[in-house]
C-alpha positions in Angstrom: 20.6 48.8 -12.8 17.3 47.2 -12.7 13.7 47.2 -11.6 12.3 44.0 -10.0 8.8 43.9 -8.6 6.9 41.2 -6.7 3.2 41.0 -6.0 0.6 38.2 -5.7 3.2 35.5 -6.3 4.4 37.1 -9.5 7.9 38.5 -10.2 8.6 40.9 -13.0 11.8 42.5 -14.2 13.1 44.7 -17.0 15.9 43.4 -19.3 18.0 46.6 -19.9 21.7 46.6 -19.0 22.9 50.1 -18.3 26.3 51.5 -17.4 26.7 53.7 -14.3 26.6 56.7 -16.6 23.2 55.8 -18.1 24.4 54.3 -21.4 22.4 51.3 -22.5 24.9 48.5 -23.0 22.6 45.6 -23.9 19.8 43.4 -22.6 19.6 40.2 -20.4 17.1 38.2 -18.5 17.4 39.1 -14.8 14.9 36.6 -13.2 14.8 32.8 -13.4 12.7 30.0 -12.1 14.8 27.6 -9.9 14.3 23.8 -9.7 12.7 24.1 -6.3 10.0 26.5 -7.6 11.6 29.7 -6.1 12.5 32.6 -8.3 16.0 34.2 -8.3 16.3 37.9 -9.3 19.6 39.5 -10.2 20.2 43.3 -9.7 23.0 45.6 -10.5 25.4 45.3 -13.4 25.9 42.0 -15.3 29.6 41.9 -14.2 28.6 41.4 -10.6 25.2 39.8 -11.0 26.2 36.7 -12.9 29.2 35.7 -10.6 26.9 36.1 -7.6 24.2 34.0 -9.3 26.7 31.3 -10.2 28.0 31.3 -6.6 24.5 31.0 -5.2 23.5 28.2 -7.5 26.8 26.4 -7.3 29.4 25.7 -4.7 28.7 27.9 -1.7 31.8 26.7 0.0 33.8 29.1 -2.2 34.2 32.7 -1.1 31.1 34.8 -1.7 31.4 37.5 -4.3 31.7 40.7 -2.4 29.4 42.9 -4.6 26.1 42.5 -6.2 22.5 41.8 -5.2 20.2 38.9 -5.6 16.7 38.3 -4.2 15.2 34.8 -3.8 11.5 34.7 -3.8 10.6 31.4 -2.1 7.4 29.4 -2.4 6.8 29.5 1.3 6.5 33.3 1.2 10.0 34.1 2.5 12.1 36.5 0.5 15.9 36.3 0.9 18.1 39.3 0.1 21.8 39.1 -0.6 23.4 42.6 -0.9 27.2 43.3 -1.0 28.2 40.4 1.2 25.4 39.8 3.6 22.1 37.9 3.7 18.8 38.9 5.3 15.4 37.4 5.4 12.9 40.1 4.6 9.8 40.7 6.7 6.5 39.7 5.1 5.0 42.4 2.8 2.0 42.7 0.4 4.4 43.6 -2.4 8.1 44.5 -3.0 10.3 46.2 -5.5 14.1 46.6 -5.8 16.5 48.4 -8.0 16.9 51.8 -9.6 13.2 52.0 -10.4 12.1 50.2 -7.2 10.4 53.2 -5.6 8.4 53.9 -8.7 7.3 50.3 -8.9 6.4 50.4 -5.2 4.2 53.4 -5.7 2.5 51.8 -8.7 1.7 48.6 -6.8 0.4 50.6 -3.9 -2.0 52.3 -6.3 -3.2 48.9 -7.6 -0.8 47.9 -10.4 0.4 44.4 -10.9 4.1 43.5 -10.7 4.3 43.6 -14.5 2.5 46.9 -14.7 4.8 48.4 -12.0 7.9 47.5 -14.0 6.3 48.9 -17.2 5.7 52.2 -15.3 9.3 52.2 -14.1 10.5 51.7 -17.7 8.7 54.9 -18.7 10.1 56.9 -15.8 13.6 55.6 -14.9 16.6 55.9 -17.3 18.2 52.8 -15.9 15.1 50.6 -16.5 14.1 49.5 -20.0 13.8 46.8 -22.6 11.2 44.0 -22.3 9.4 42.9 -19.1 10.1 39.3 -18.0 7.4 37.8 -15.8 7.5 34.6 -13.8 5.1 33.1 -11.3 6.0 31.0 -8.2 5.3 27.3 -8.7 3.2 25.7 -6.0 
């Protein structure tokens, strides 16, 4: 479970790993800057997120992992979403949020919060969002 927020070319995410029952099981970084300047965000549990990440960054001729969710924030403004076996290109938006605290983060950004502030708000209000906030900016 996760909260990932994007606004003004900045992506922010929490680091808490939570079981489906709400138990905090650890922490891990859920966003990373790719060599091409895009940012990849992993959502869901670590057991499905990392295999999906590895497939995306590695040999895509292999079978796609069936579960999990990643979002790729590209420098050209496109955002690609992979969710449980299918890809979609998301329509342009002023800001976006995903995950268990996504609606909280969307509301915060609609009220003027930055991506980082939106994740901080979700941490306060969503049991499946917590830990530190990781922030990355898209490279030109």
